[in-house]
DRENMI-251334 format. One record per atom (N, C-alpha, C): residue number from 1; x, y, z; atom name; residue in three letters. Coordinates in nm, 3 decimals. Each point is the difference from the previous one (the first is absolute). Example, Ala and Ser with C-alpha at 12.3 -4.5 7.8 and 13.67 -1.06 7.14 Angstrom:
BEGIN
[1,[1.319,-0.569,0.780],"N","ALA"]
[1,[-0.089,0.119,0.000],"CA","ALA"]
[1,[0.090,0.120,0.000],"C","ALA"]
[2,[-0.035,0.105,-0.072],"N","SER"]
[2,[0.082,0.119,0.006],"CA","SER"]
[2,[-0.077,0.109,0.073],"C","SER"]
This chain:
BEGIN
[1,[-1.559,0.885,2.093],"N","UNK"]
[1,[0.132,-0.055,-0.008],"CA","UNK"]
[1,[0.060,-0.003,0.140],"C","UNK"]
[2,[0.058,-0.114,0.032],"N","UNK"]
[2,[0.052,-0.010,0.135],"CA","UNK"]
[2,[0.116,-0.099,0.006],"C","UNK"]
[3,[0.088,0.026,0.094],"N","UNK"]
[3,[0.112,-0.089,0.029],"CA","UNK"]
[3,[-0.009,-0.033,0.147],"C","UNK"]
[4,[0.005,-0.130,0.031],"N","UNK"]
[4,[-0.016,-0.047,0.137],"CA","UNK"]
[4,[0.118,-0.085,0.043],"C","UNK"]
[5,[0.024,0.000,0.129],"N","UNK"]
[5,[0.096,-0.093,0.059],"CA","UNK"]
[5,[-0.069,-0.135,0.002],"C","UNK"]
[6,[0.064,-0.100,-0.057],"N","UNK"]
[6,[-0.057,-0.134,-0.011],"CA","UNK"]
[6,[0.078,-0.092,0.094],"C","UNK"]
[7,[-0.047,-0.017,0.120],"N","UNK"]
[7,[0.076,-0.076,0.099],"CA","UNK"]
[7,[0.101,0.090,0.066],"C","UNK"]
[8,[0.115,-0.056,0.037],"N","UNK"]
[8,[0.100,0.079,0.071],"CA","UNK"]
[8,[0.101,0.069,-0.091],"C","UNK"]
[9,[0.038,-0.067,-0.112],"N","UNK"]
[9,[0.110,0.055,-0.077],"CA","UNK"]
[9,[-0.035,0.038,-0.143],"C","UNK"]
[10,[-0.104,-0.055,-0.057],"N","UNK"]
[10,[-0.031,0.022,-0.141],"CA","UNK"]
[10,[-0.111,0.103,-0.019],"C","UNK"]
[11,[-0.008,0.054,-0.123],"N","UNK"]
[11,[-0.100,0.098,-0.037],"CA","UNK"]
[11,[-0.084,-0.053,-0.114],"C","UNK"]
[12,[-0.124,0.051,-0.012],"N","UNK"]
[12,[-0.085,-0.033,-0.112],"CA","UNK"]
[12,[-0.065,0.127,-0.053],"C","UNK"]
[13,[-0.024,-0.002,-0.130],"N","UNK"]
[13,[-0.064,0.114,-0.066],"CA","UNK"]
[13,[-0.137,-0.045,-0.050],"C","UNK"]
[14,[-0.101,0.082,0.024],"N","UNK"]
[14,[-0.136,-0.027,-0.045],"CA","UNK"]
[14,[-0.046,0.122,-0.078],"C","UNK"]
[15,[-0.060,-0.024,-0.115],"N","UNK"]
[15,[-0.056,0.114,-0.071],"CA","UNK"]
[15,[-0.127,-0.038,-0.075],"C","UNK"]
[16,[-0.084,0.100,-0.021],"N","UNK"]
[16,[-0.127,-0.017,-0.069],"CA","UNK"]
[16,[0.002,0.085,-0.126],"C","UNK"]
[17,[-0.064,-0.052,-0.105],"N","UNK"]
[17,[-0.004,0.073,-0.126],"CA","UNK"]
[17,[-0.125,-0.041,-0.076],"C","UNK"]
[18,[-0.031,0.077,-0.102],"N","UNK"]
[18,[-0.110,-0.030,-0.090],"CA","UNK"]
[18,[0.060,-0.047,-0.131],"C","UNK"]
[19,[-0.035,-0.120,-0.045],"N","UNK"]
[19,[0.058,-0.053,-0.124],"CA","UNK"]
[19,[-0.071,0.059,-0.122],"C","UNK"]
[20,[0.038,-0.043,-0.117],"N","UNK"]
[20,[-0.051,0.056,-0.125],"CA","UNK"]
[20,[-0.148,-0.026,-0.021],"C","UNK"]
[21,[-0.057,-0.100,0.073],"N","UNK"]
[21,[-0.144,-0.027,-0.012],"CA","UNK"]
[21,[-0.081,0.083,0.097],"C","UNK"]
[22,[0.068,0.075,0.086],"N","UNK"]
[22,[-0.069,0.081,0.100],"CA","UNK"]
[22,[-0.020,-0.072,0.132],"C","UNK"]
[23,[0.050,-0.120,0.009],"N","UNK"]
[23,[-0.015,-0.080,0.122],"CA","UNK"]
[23,[0.108,0.036,0.101],"C","UNK"]
[24,[-0.041,0.018,0.127],"N","UNK"]
[24,[0.096,0.030,0.107],"CA","UNK"]
[24,[0.072,-0.128,0.040],"C","UNK"]
[25,[0.131,0.010,0.015],"N","UNK"]
[25,[0.081,-0.116,0.036],"CA","UNK"]
[25,[0.097,0.038,0.111],"C","UNK"]
[26,[0.047,-0.103,0.070],"N","UNK"]
[26,[0.101,0.019,0.104],"CA","UNK"]
[26,[0.103,-0.110,-0.016],"C","UNK"]
[27,[0.126,0.036,0.019],"N","UNK"]
[27,[0.107,-0.099,-0.004],"CA","UNK"]
[27,[0.104,0.036,0.104],"C","UNK"]
[28,[0.088,-0.097,0.029],"N","UNK"]
[28,[0.104,0.024,0.100],"CA","UNK"]
[28,[0.120,-0.088,-0.029],"C","UNK"]
[29,[0.112,0.037,0.061],"N","UNK"]
[29,[0.120,-0.082,-0.007],"CA","UNK"]
[29,[0.066,0.007,0.137],"C","UNK"]
[30,[0.047,-0.115,0.044],"N","UNK"]
[30,[0.062,-0.009,0.132],"CA","UNK"]
[30,[0.148,-0.032,-0.011],"C","UNK"]
[31,[0.069,0.016,0.113],"N","UNK"]
[31,[0.138,-0.046,0.011],"CA","UNK"]
[31,[0.108,0.103,-0.028],"C","UNK"]
[32,[-0.033,0.128,0.003],"N","UNK"]
[32,[0.102,0.102,-0.020],"CA","UNK"]
[32,[0.080,0.019,0.127],"C","UNK"]
[33,[0.130,0.021,-0.015],"N","UNK"]
[33,[0.086,0.018,0.116],"CA","UNK"]
[33,[-0.012,0.139,0.061],"C","UNK"]
[34,[-0.032,0.100,-0.085],"N","UNK"]
[34,[-0.012,0.136,0.050],"CA","UNK"]
[34,[-0.130,0.063,-0.048],"C","UNK"]
[35,[-0.042,0.101,0.072],"N","UNK"]
[35,[-0.119,0.075,-0.038],"CA","UNK"]
[35,[0.022,0.068,-0.135],"C","UNK"]
[36,[0.120,0.049,-0.023],"N","UNK"]
[36,[0.034,0.068,-0.125],"CA","UNK"]
[36,[-0.018,-0.094,-0.120],"C","UNK"]
[37,[0.045,-0.126,0.013],"N","UNK"]
[37,[-0.017,-0.097,-0.109],"CA","UNK"]
[37,[-0.148,-0.025,-0.029],"C","UNK"]
[38,[-0.080,-0.011,0.105],"N","UNK"]
[38,[-0.144,-0.023,-0.016],"CA","UNK"]
[38,[-0.065,0.118,-0.070],"C","UNK"]
[39,[0.037,0.120,0.038],"N","UNK"]
[39,[-0.057,0.120,-0.062],"CA","UNK"]
[39,[0.044,0.012,-0.146],"C","UNK"]
[40,[0.124,-0.034,-0.029],"N","UNK"]
[40,[0.048,0.005,-0.138],"CA","UNK"]
[40,[-0.077,-0.099,-0.088],"C","UNK"]
[41,[-0.023,-0.120,0.051],"N","UNK"]
[41,[-0.077,-0.099,-0.076],"CA","UNK"]
[41,[-0.142,0.049,-0.024],"C","UNK"]
[42,[-0.058,0.059,0.103],"N","UNK"]
[42,[-0.137,0.052,-0.010],"CA","UNK"]
[42,[-0.008,0.109,-0.108],"C","UNK"]
[43,[0.095,0.092,-0.001],"N","UNK"]
[43,[0.002,0.107,-0.101],"CA","UNK"]
[43,[0.013,-0.059,-0.141],"C","UNK"]
[44,[0.086,-0.100,-0.014],"N","UNK"]
[44,[0.020,-0.062,-0.131],"CA","UNK"]
[44,[-0.128,-0.068,-0.048],"C","UNK"]
[45,[-0.072,-0.065,0.088],"N","UNK"]
[45,[-0.126,-0.065,-0.037],"CA","UNK"]
[45,[-0.104,0.104,-0.041],"C","UNK"]
[46,[-0.003,0.110,0.068],"N","UNK"]
[46,[-0.094,0.107,-0.036],"CA","UNK"]
[46,[0.031,0.057,-0.137],"C","UNK"]
[47,[0.128,0.013,-0.032],"N","UNK"]
[47,[0.038,0.048,-0.132],"CA","UNK"]
[47,[-0.045,-0.098,-0.108],"C","UNK"]
[48,[0.013,-0.129,0.029],"N","UNK"]
[48,[-0.044,-0.101,-0.096],"CA","UNK"]
[48,[-0.150,0.010,-0.025],"C","UNK"]
[49,[-0.077,0.017,0.106],"N","UNK"]
[49,[-0.145,0.009,-0.012],"CA","UNK"]
[49,[-0.038,0.125,-0.079],"C","UNK"]
[50,[0.072,0.109,0.021],"N","UNK"]
[50,[-0.030,0.125,-0.071],"CA","UNK"]
[50,[0.058,0.000,-0.140],"C","UNK"]
[51,[0.077,-0.102,-0.037],"N","UNK"]
[51,[0.068,-0.007,-0.130],"CA","UNK"]
[51,[0.093,0.118,-0.019],"C","UNK"]
[52,[0.073,0.034,0.102],"N","UNK"]
[52,[0.092,0.112,0.001],"CA","UNK"]
[52,[0.137,-0.050,-0.049],"C","UNK"]
[53,[0.056,0.061,-0.104],"N","UNK"]
[53,[0.129,-0.044,-0.050],"CA","UNK"]
[53,[0.115,0.047,0.088],"C","UNK"]
[54,[-0.032,0.052,0.118],"N","UNK"]
[54,[0.101,0.033,0.097],"CA","UNK"]
[54,[0.039,-0.124,0.081],"C","UNK"]
[55,[-0.058,-0.116,-0.037],"N","UNK"]
[55,[0.032,-0.125,0.070],"CA","UNK"]
[55,[0.133,-0.054,-0.052],"C","UNK"]
[56,[0.054,-0.100,0.071],"N","UNK"]
[56,[0.127,-0.059,-0.042],"CA","UNK"]
[56,[-0.020,-0.083,-0.126],"C","UNK"]
[57,[0.109,-0.023,-0.069],"N","UNK"]
[57,[-0.003,-0.084,-0.120],"CA","UNK"]
[57,[-0.052,-0.139,0.035],"C","UNK"]
[58,[0.044,-0.052,0.113],"N","UNK"]
[58,[-0.043,-0.134,0.043],"CA","UNK"]
[58,[-0.151,-0.006,0.019],"C","UNK"]
[59,[-0.058,0.100,0.062],"N","UNK"]
[59,[-0.145,0.005,0.019],"CA","UNK"]
[59,[-0.071,0.013,-0.134],"C","UNK"]
[60,[0.054,0.083,-0.088],"N","UNK"]
[60,[-0.063,0.015,-0.130],"CA","UNK"]
[60,[0.009,-0.129,-0.080],"C","UNK"]
[61,[0.110,-0.071,0.014],"N","UNK"]
[61,[0.014,-0.129,-0.071],"CA","UNK"]
[61,[-0.111,-0.096,0.044],"C","UNK"]
[62,[-0.038,0.005,0.127],"N","UNK"]
[62,[-0.111,-0.083,0.049],"CA","UNK"]
[62,[-0.132,0.042,-0.065],"C","UNK"]
[63,[-0.022,0.131,-0.011],"N","UNK"]
[63,[-0.120,0.049,-0.069],"CA","UNK"]
[63,[0.000,-0.043,-0.146],"C","UNK"]
[64,[0.115,0.011,-0.063],"N","UNK"]
[64,[0.014,-0.042,-0.140],"CA","UNK"]
[64,[-0.035,-0.148,-0.014],"C","UNK"]
[65,[0.050,-0.082,0.092],"N","UNK"]
[65,[-0.031,-0.144,-0.004],"CA","UNK"]
[65,[-0.150,-0.024,0.013],"C","UNK"]
[66,[-0.065,0.073,0.090],"N","UNK"]
[66,[-0.145,-0.015,0.018],"CA","UNK"]
[66,[-0.076,0.044,-0.125],"C","UNK"]
[67,[0.044,0.109,-0.061],"N","UNK"]
[67,[-0.070,0.054,-0.118],"CA","UNK"]
[67,[0.018,-0.088,-0.123],"C","UNK"]
[68,[0.119,-0.053,-0.020],"N","UNK"]
[68,[0.035,-0.064,-0.127],"CA","UNK"]
[68,[0.004,-0.152,0.008],"C","UNK"]
[69,[0.019,-0.055,0.116],"N","UNK"]
[69,[0.024,-0.144,0.015],"CA","UNK"]
[69,[-0.100,-0.092,-0.066],"C","UNK"]
[70,[-0.126,0.031,0.009],"N","UNK"]
[70,[-0.103,-0.088,-0.055],"CA","UNK"]
[70,[-0.014,0.012,-0.151],"C","UNK"]
[71,[0.064,0.098,-0.060],"N","UNK"]
[71,[-0.017,0.026,-0.143],"CA","UNK"]
[71,[0.110,-0.062,-0.087],"C","UNK"]
[72,[0.097,-0.065,0.063],"N","UNK"]
[72,[0.117,-0.048,-0.073],"CA","UNK"]
[72,[0.012,-0.152,0.016],"C","UNK"]
[73,[0.053,-0.066,-0.103],"N","UNK"]
[73,[0.022,-0.144,0.008],"CA","UNK"]
[73,[0.090,-0.034,0.119],"C","UNK"]
[74,[-0.021,-0.117,0.056],"N","UNK"]
[74,[0.071,-0.039,0.121],"CA","UNK"]
[74,[0.152,-0.001,-0.018],"C","UNK"]
[75,[0.049,-0.055,-0.110],"N","UNK"]
[75,[0.145,-0.005,-0.018],"CA","UNK"]
[75,[0.060,0.139,-0.018],"C","UNK"]
[76,[-0.070,0.087,-0.070],"N","UNK"]
[76,[0.045,0.138,-0.015],"CA","UNK"]
[76,[0.001,0.068,0.136],"C","UNK"]
[77,[-0.103,-0.026,0.078],"N","UNK"]
[77,[-0.010,0.062,0.133],"CA","UNK"]
[77,[0.112,-0.046,0.091],"C","UNK"]
[78,[0.038,-0.128,-0.009],"N","UNK"]
[78,[0.110,-0.051,0.082],"CA","UNK"]
[78,[0.131,0.072,-0.035],"C","UNK"]
[79,[0.022,0.023,-0.128],"N","UNK"]
[79,[0.120,0.072,-0.043],"CA","UNK"]
[79,[-0.002,0.143,0.053],"C","UNK"]
[80,[-0.114,0.068,-0.014],"N","UNK"]
[80,[-0.012,0.138,0.050],"CA","UNK"]
[80,[0.025,0.005,0.151],"C","UNK"]
[81,[-0.062,-0.090,0.074],"N","UNK"]
[81,[0.018,-0.003,0.145],"CA","UNK"]
[81,[0.146,-0.021,0.038],"C","UNK"]
[82,[0.066,-0.090,-0.070],"N","UNK"]
[82,[0.140,-0.027,0.028],"CA","UNK"]
[82,[0.086,0.124,-0.021],"C","UNK"]
[83,[-0.023,0.070,-0.110],"N","UNK"]
[83,[0.076,0.122,-0.028],"CA","UNK"]
[83,[-0.029,0.106,0.105],"C","UNK"]
[84,[-0.127,0.017,0.035],"N","UNK"]
[84,[-0.037,0.099,0.101],"CA","UNK"]
[84,[0.068,-0.033,0.133],"C","UNK"]
[85,[-0.009,-0.125,0.043],"N","UNK"]
[85,[0.054,-0.040,0.130],"CA","UNK"]
[85,[0.152,0.000,0.006],"C","UNK"]
[86,[0.065,-0.043,-0.108],"N","UNK"]
[86,[0.145,-0.020,0.005],"CA","UNK"]
[86,[0.083,0.116,-0.055],"C","UNK"]
[87,[-0.056,0.078,-0.091],"N","UNK"]
[87,[0.079,0.106,-0.064],"CA","UNK"]
[87,[-0.047,0.141,0.030],"C","UNK"]
[88,[-0.130,0.018,0.022],"N","UNK"]
[88,[-0.052,0.136,0.017],"CA","UNK"]
[88,[-0.018,0.039,0.146],"C","UNK"]
[89,[-0.068,-0.082,0.077],"N","UNK"]
[89,[-0.025,0.034,0.141],"CA","UNK"]
[89,[0.129,0.013,0.081],"C","UNK"]
[90,[0.100,-0.089,-0.020],"N","UNK"]
[90,[0.123,0.020,0.078],"CA","UNK"]
[90,[0.066,0.136,-0.025],"C","UNK"]
[91,[-0.017,0.056,-0.119],"N","UNK"]
[91,[0.063,0.127,-0.031],"CA","UNK"]
[91,[-0.091,0.120,0.030],"C","UNK"]
[92,[-0.125,-0.007,-0.041],"N","UNK"]
[92,[-0.091,0.115,0.013],"CA","UNK"]
[92,[-0.099,-0.012,0.114],"C","UNK"]
[93,[-0.007,-0.113,0.067],"N","UNK"]
[93,[-0.106,-0.032,0.095],"CA","UNK"]
[93,[-0.037,0.107,0.101],"C","UNK"]
[94,[0.097,0.061,0.064],"N","UNK"]
[94,[-0.028,0.097,0.107],"CA","UNK"]
[94,[-0.013,0.144,-0.049],"C","UNK"]
[95,[0.031,0.022,-0.128],"N","UNK"]
[95,[-0.013,0.136,-0.055],"CA","UNK"]
[95,[-0.146,0.028,-0.033],"C","UNK"]
[96,[-0.040,0.123,0.018],"N","UNK"]
[96,[-0.135,0.043,-0.036],"CA","UNK"]
[96,[-0.009,0.009,-0.153],"C","UNK"]
[97,[-0.113,-0.042,-0.053],"N","UNK"]
[97,[-0.021,0.003,-0.145],"CA","UNK"]
[97,[0.026,0.140,-0.055],"C","UNK"]
[98,[-0.051,0.100,0.069],"N","UNK"]
[98,[0.014,0.138,-0.049],"CA","UNK"]
[98,[0.142,0.052,0.012],"C","UNK"]
[99,[0.086,-0.069,0.077],"N","UNK"]
[99,[0.139,0.045,0.017],"CA","UNK"]
[99,[0.098,-0.069,-0.095],"C","UNK"]
[100,[-0.045,-0.100,-0.073],"N","UNK"]
[100,[0.089,-0.071,-0.092],"CA","UNK"]
[100,[0.015,0.084,-0.127],"C","UNK"]
[101,[0.123,0.033,-0.030],"N","UNK"]
[101,[0.033,0.088,-0.114],"CA","UNK"]
[101,[0.075,-0.079,-0.107],"C","UNK"]
[102,[0.009,0.056,-0.122],"N","UNK"]
[102,[0.075,-0.069,-0.106],"CA","UNK"]
[102,[0.143,-0.035,0.040],"C","UNK"]
[103,[0.065,0.085,0.081],"N","UNK"]
[103,[0.137,-0.030,0.042],"CA","UNK"]
[103,[0.004,-0.128,0.087],"C","UNK"]
[104,[-0.108,-0.025,0.077],"N","UNK"]
[104,[-0.007,-0.123,0.079],"CA","UNK"]
[104,[-0.015,-0.122,-0.091],"C","UNK"]
[105,[-0.077,0.017,-0.107],"N","UNK"]
[105,[-0.019,-0.108,-0.097],"CA","UNK"]
[105,[0.133,-0.030,-0.069],"C","UNK"]
[106,[0.074,0.104,-0.038],"N","UNK"]
[106,[0.128,-0.018,-0.067],"CA","UNK"]
[106,[0.098,-0.072,0.094],"C","UNK"]
[107,[0.000,0.037,0.128],"N","UNK"]
[107,[0.089,-0.067,0.097],"CA","UNK"]
[107,[-0.036,-0.149,0.011],"C","UNK"]
[108,[-0.129,-0.031,0.002],"N","UNK"]
[108,[-0.045,-0.140,0.004],"CA","UNK"]
[108,[0.041,-0.073,-0.127],"C","UNK"]
[109,[-0.020,0.065,-0.116],"N","UNK"]
[109,[0.039,-0.061,-0.127],"CA","UNK"]
[109,[0.150,-0.031,-0.002],"C","UNK"]
[110,[0.080,0.093,0.048],"N","UNK"]
[110,[0.145,-0.023,0.004],"CA","UNK"]
[110,[0.034,-0.119,0.090],"C","UNK"]
[111,[-0.070,-0.011,0.111],"N","UNK"]
[111,[0.023,-0.113,0.090],"CA","UNK"]
[111,[-0.036,-0.132,-0.070],"C","UNK"]
[112,[-0.111,-0.002,-0.071],"N","UNK"]
[112,[-0.042,-0.121,-0.071],"CA","UNK"]
[112,[0.096,-0.033,-0.115],"C","UNK"]
[113,[0.047,0.102,-0.073],"N","UNK"]
[113,[0.090,-0.024,-0.112],"CA","UNK"]
[113,[0.139,-0.044,0.047],"C","UNK"]
[114,[0.040,0.044,0.119],"N","UNK"]
[114,[0.132,-0.037,0.053],"CA","UNK"]
[114,[-0.001,-0.130,0.079],"C","UNK"]
[115,[-0.117,-0.058,0.021],"N","UNK"]
[115,[-0.010,-0.124,0.078],"CA","UNK"]
[115,[0.073,-0.114,-0.072],"C","UNK"]
[116,[0.069,-0.082,0.077],"N","UNK"]
[116,[0.064,-0.122,-0.050],"CA","UNK"]
[116,[-0.031,-0.113,0.096],"C","UNK"]
[117,[-0.034,-0.117,-0.056],"N","UNK"]
[117,[-0.028,-0.115,0.086],"CA","UNK"]
[117,[0.132,-0.062,0.047],"C","UNK"]
[118,[-0.009,-0.114,0.067],"N","UNK"]
[118,[0.120,-0.064,0.055],"CA","UNK"]
[118,[0.097,-0.047,-0.109],"C","UNK"]
[119,[-0.047,-0.009,-0.124],"N","UNK"]
[119,[0.087,-0.040,-0.112],"CA","UNK"]
[119,[0.046,0.121,-0.081],"C","UNK"]
[120,[-0.033,0.119,0.046],"N","UNK"]
[120,[0.041,0.122,-0.067],"CA","UNK"]
[120,[-0.088,0.042,-0.117],"C","UNK"]
[121,[-0.116,-0.063,-0.014],"N","UNK"]
[121,[-0.088,0.031,-0.112],"CA","UNK"]
[121,[-0.100,0.110,0.039],"C","UNK"]
[122,[-0.020,0.097,-0.089],"N","UNK"]
[122,[-0.099,0.106,0.026],"CA","UNK"]
[122,[-0.140,-0.049,-0.040],"C","UNK"]
[123,[-0.100,0.081,0.033],"N","UNK"]
[123,[-0.135,-0.027,-0.048],"CA","UNK"]
[123,[-0.002,0.021,-0.151],"C","UNK"]
[124,[-0.082,-0.076,-0.070],"N","UNK"]
[124,[-0.010,0.015,-0.145],"CA","UNK"]
[124,[-0.071,0.132,-0.032],"C","UNK"]
[125,[0.029,0.057,-0.118],"N","UNK"]
[125,[-0.067,0.124,-0.041],"CA","UNK"]
[125,[-0.153,-0.014,-0.003],"C","UNK"]
[126,[-0.049,-0.116,-0.039],"N","UNK"]
[126,[-0.145,-0.022,-0.004],"CA","UNK"]
[126,[-0.057,0.001,0.142],"C","UNK"]
[127,[0.070,-0.061,0.095],"N","UNK"]
[127,[-0.047,-0.001,0.139],"CA","UNK"]
[127,[0.004,0.141,0.059],"C","UNK"]
[128,[0.105,0.076,-0.032],"N","UNK"]
[128,[0.008,0.138,0.048],"CA","UNK"]
[128,[-0.119,0.082,-0.051],"C","UNK"]
[129,[-0.035,-0.021,-0.127],"N","UNK"]
[129,[-0.116,0.071,-0.055],"CA","UNK"]
[129,[-0.128,-0.043,0.070],"C","UNK"]
[130,[-0.012,-0.128,0.030],"N","UNK"]
[130,[-0.118,-0.052,0.072],"CA","UNK"]
[130,[-0.011,0.064,0.138],"C","UNK"]
[131,[0.113,0.011,0.070],"N","UNK"]
[131,[-0.001,0.064,0.133],"CA","UNK"]
[131,[-0.048,0.144,-0.009],"C","UNK"]
[132,[0.057,0.074,-0.095],"N","UNK"]
[132,[-0.040,0.140,-0.015],"CA","UNK"]
[132,[-0.147,0.012,-0.040],"C","UNK"]
[133,[-0.045,-0.087,-0.090],"N","UNK"]
[133,[-0.139,0.007,-0.044],"CA","UNK"]
[133,[-0.096,-0.024,0.116],"C","UNK"]
[134,[0.035,-0.092,0.091],"N","UNK"]
[134,[-0.086,-0.025,0.115],"CA","UNK"]
[134,[-0.006,0.122,0.091],"C","UNK"]
[135,[0.115,0.061,0.025],"N","UNK"]
[135,[0.003,0.122,0.083],"CA","UNK"]
[135,[-0.082,0.110,-0.066],"C","UNK"]
[136,[0.016,0.017,-0.129],"N","UNK"]
[136,[-0.074,0.104,-0.072],"CA","UNK"]
[136,[-0.151,-0.029,0.002],"C","UNK"]
[137,[-0.036,-0.127,-0.008],"N","UNK"]
[137,[-0.142,-0.037,0.006],"CA","UNK"]
[137,[-0.063,0.039,0.133],"C","UNK"]
[138,[0.072,-0.020,0.107],"N","UNK"]
[138,[-0.051,0.037,0.133],"CA","UNK"]
[138,[-0.019,0.152,0.007],"C","UNK"]
[139,[0.098,0.076,-0.048],"N","UNK"]
[139,[-0.014,0.145,0.002],"CA","UNK"]
[139,[-0.111,0.048,-0.095],"C","UNK"]
[140,[-0.015,-0.065,-0.115],"N","UNK"]
[140,[-0.110,0.036,-0.090],"CA","UNK"]
[140,[-0.135,-0.021,0.068],"C","UNK"]
[141,[-0.012,-0.108,0.076],"N","UNK"]
[141,[-0.123,-0.028,0.074],"CA","UNK"]
[141,[-0.027,0.112,0.101],"C","UNK"]
[142,[0.106,0.044,0.067],"N","UNK"]
[142,[-0.014,0.110,0.097],"CA","UNK"]
[142,[-0.041,0.130,-0.067],"C","UNK"]
[143,[0.055,0.026,-0.118],"N","UNK"]
[143,[-0.036,0.121,-0.075],"CA","UNK"]
[143,[-0.145,-0.007,-0.047],"C","UNK"]
[144,[-0.036,-0.113,-0.058],"N","UNK"]
[144,[-0.132,-0.013,-0.062],"CA","UNK"]
[144,[-0.114,-0.004,0.102],"C","UNK"]
[145,[0.020,-0.071,0.111],"N","UNK"]
[145,[-0.111,-0.023,0.092],"CA","UNK"]
[145,[0.012,0.067,0.136],"C","UNK"]
[146,[0.118,0.046,0.040],"N","UNK"]
[146,[0.018,0.051,0.135],"CA","UNK"]
[146,[0.055,0.142,0.006],"C","UNK"]
[147,[0.011,0.067,-0.112],"N","UNK"]
[147,[0.033,0.142,0.001],"CA","UNK"]
[147,[0.146,0.035,0.013],"C","UNK"]
[148,[0.091,-0.096,-0.021],"N","UNK"]
[148,[0.142,0.035,-0.002],"CA","UNK"]
[148,[0.022,0.091,-0.120],"C","UNK"]
[149,[0.079,0.105,0.016],"N","UNK"]
[149,[0.012,0.100,-0.106],"CA","UNK"]
[149,[0.075,-0.050,-0.123],"C","UNK"]
[150,[0.102,-0.082,0.018],"N","UNK"]
[150,[0.076,-0.049,-0.114],"CA","UNK"]
[150,[0.066,-0.133,0.032],"C","UNK"]
[151,[0.039,-0.071,-0.104],"N","UNK"]
[151,[0.068,-0.128,0.014],"CA","UNK"]
[151,[0.151,0.025,-0.006],"C","UNK"]
[152,[0.070,-0.009,0.115],"N","UNK"]
[152,[0.144,0.026,-0.001],"CA","UNK"]
[152,[0.079,-0.106,-0.079],"C","UNK"]
[153,[-0.054,-0.121,-0.010],"N","UNK"]
[153,[0.068,-0.105,-0.076],"CA","UNK"]
[153,[-0.002,0.033,-0.149],"C","UNK"]
[154,[-0.108,0.058,-0.049],"N","UNK"]
[154,[-0.008,0.039,-0.140],"CA","UNK"]
[154,[0.097,0.115,-0.028],"C","UNK"]
[155,[0.010,0.093,0.093],"N","UNK"]
[155,[0.093,0.113,-0.017],"CA","UNK"]
[155,[0.145,-0.046,0.000],"C","UNK"]
[156,[0.031,-0.100,0.083],"N","UNK"]
[156,[0.137,-0.049,0.010],"CA","UNK"]
[156,[0.042,-0.074,-0.126],"C","UNK"]
[157,[-0.095,-0.057,-0.071],"N","UNK"]
[157,[0.031,-0.075,-0.120],"CA","UNK"]
[157,[0.022,-0.147,0.031],"C","UNK"]
[158,[-0.004,-0.080,-0.105],"N","UNK"]
[158,[0.007,-0.144,0.015],"CA","UNK"]
[158,[0.143,-0.049,0.011],"C","UNK"]
[159,[0.014,-0.126,0.036],"N","UNK"]
[159,[0.130,-0.066,0.000],"CA","UNK"]
[159,[-0.020,-0.137,-0.065],"C","UNK"]
[160,[0.107,-0.057,-0.048],"N","UNK"]
[160,[-0.011,-0.130,-0.063],"CA","UNK"]
[160,[-0.053,0.013,-0.142],"C","UNK"]
[161,[-0.042,-0.115,-0.055],"N","UNK"]
[161,[-0.057,0.003,-0.134],"CA","UNK"]
[161,[-0.111,-0.103,-0.011],"C","UNK"]
[162,[-0.081,0.014,-0.102],"N","UNK"]
[162,[-0.122,-0.079,-0.012],"CA","UNK"]
[162,[0.024,-0.146,-0.036],"C","UNK"]
[163,[0.098,-0.028,-0.087],"N","UNK"]
[163,[0.020,-0.138,-0.045],"CA","UNK"]
[163,[0.147,-0.036,0.003],"C","UNK"]
[164,[0.027,-0.125,0.030],"N","UNK"]
[164,[0.136,-0.051,-0.010],"CA","UNK"]
[164,[0.030,-0.035,-0.144],"C","UNK"]
[165,[0.129,-0.010,-0.030],"N","UNK"]
[165,[0.040,-0.043,-0.133],"CA","UNK"]
[165,[-0.039,-0.146,-0.017],"C","UNK"]
[166,[-0.029,-0.037,-0.124],"N","UNK"]
[166,[-0.030,-0.139,-0.026],"CA","UNK"]
[166,[0.127,-0.081,0.014],"C","UNK"]
[167,[-0.013,-0.118,0.057],"N","UNK"]
[167,[0.116,-0.086,0.020],"CA","UNK"]
[167,[0.007,-0.100,-0.114],"C","UNK"]
[168,[0.119,-0.016,-0.054],"N","UNK"]
[168,[0.022,-0.099,-0.104],"CA","UNK"]
[168,[0.064,-0.121,0.063],"C","UNK"]
[169,[-0.061,-0.115,-0.019],"N","UNK"]
[169,[0.052,-0.121,0.058],"CA","UNK"]
[169,[0.084,-0.079,-0.100],"C","UNK"]
[170,[0.020,0.055,-0.118],"N","UNK"]
[170,[0.086,-0.062,-0.099],"CA","UNK"]
[170,[-0.057,-0.128,-0.062],"C","UNK"]
[171,[-0.128,-0.016,0.003],"N","UNK"]
[171,[-0.063,-0.118,-0.059],"CA","UNK"]
[171,[-0.025,0.024,-0.148],"C","UNK"]
[172,[0.031,-0.101,-0.080],"N","UNK"]
[172,[-0.027,0.012,-0.142],"CA","UNK"]
[172,[-0.122,-0.084,-0.032],"C","UNK"]
[173,[-0.084,0.054,-0.079],"N","UNK"]
[173,[-0.122,-0.070,-0.041],"CA","UNK"]
[173,[0.023,-0.063,-0.136],"C","UNK"]
[174,[-0.031,-0.127,-0.013],"N","UNK"]
[174,[0.010,-0.068,-0.129],"CA","UNK"]
[174,[-0.128,0.024,-0.078],"C","UNK"]
[175,[0.016,0.052,-0.119],"N","UNK"]
[175,[-0.118,0.024,-0.082],"CA","UNK"]
[175,[0.003,-0.076,-0.128],"C","UNK"]
């Protein structure tokens, strides 16, 4: 593992690892403004390779995408990606998976339930449940395959509801 000065002002991180097939690999990333940033990126990549749940939520979300992406229908995957990118990573992205607690989940749920769009409308109860289910799915994946001790989203409990009420359009059927 090494961090080098790349030119006059930028830094690059280079690291070597053995993948799950036993093959030795090397990768790098360039363009860091500081040595500290390059070293932090390098440490995060090593955690990903070791499947350590001490990585950030954002990094784990990338692992989750790699693990699950090919197994799900394209339209379902687009919805999952959108929720991950727009609702989960902005809130949990920089937190370590092992540091996210049920109280953090409850704070996020409250933020989602209190959200209002430009017309003053909140998210629907079904959408709120979908958001929570996606977050819980990511944590379940971490518990099942990466050794996270518990799912904080399951402990926090769900929000929203499974189905909307049926809408009556007032149409009469002639029989």
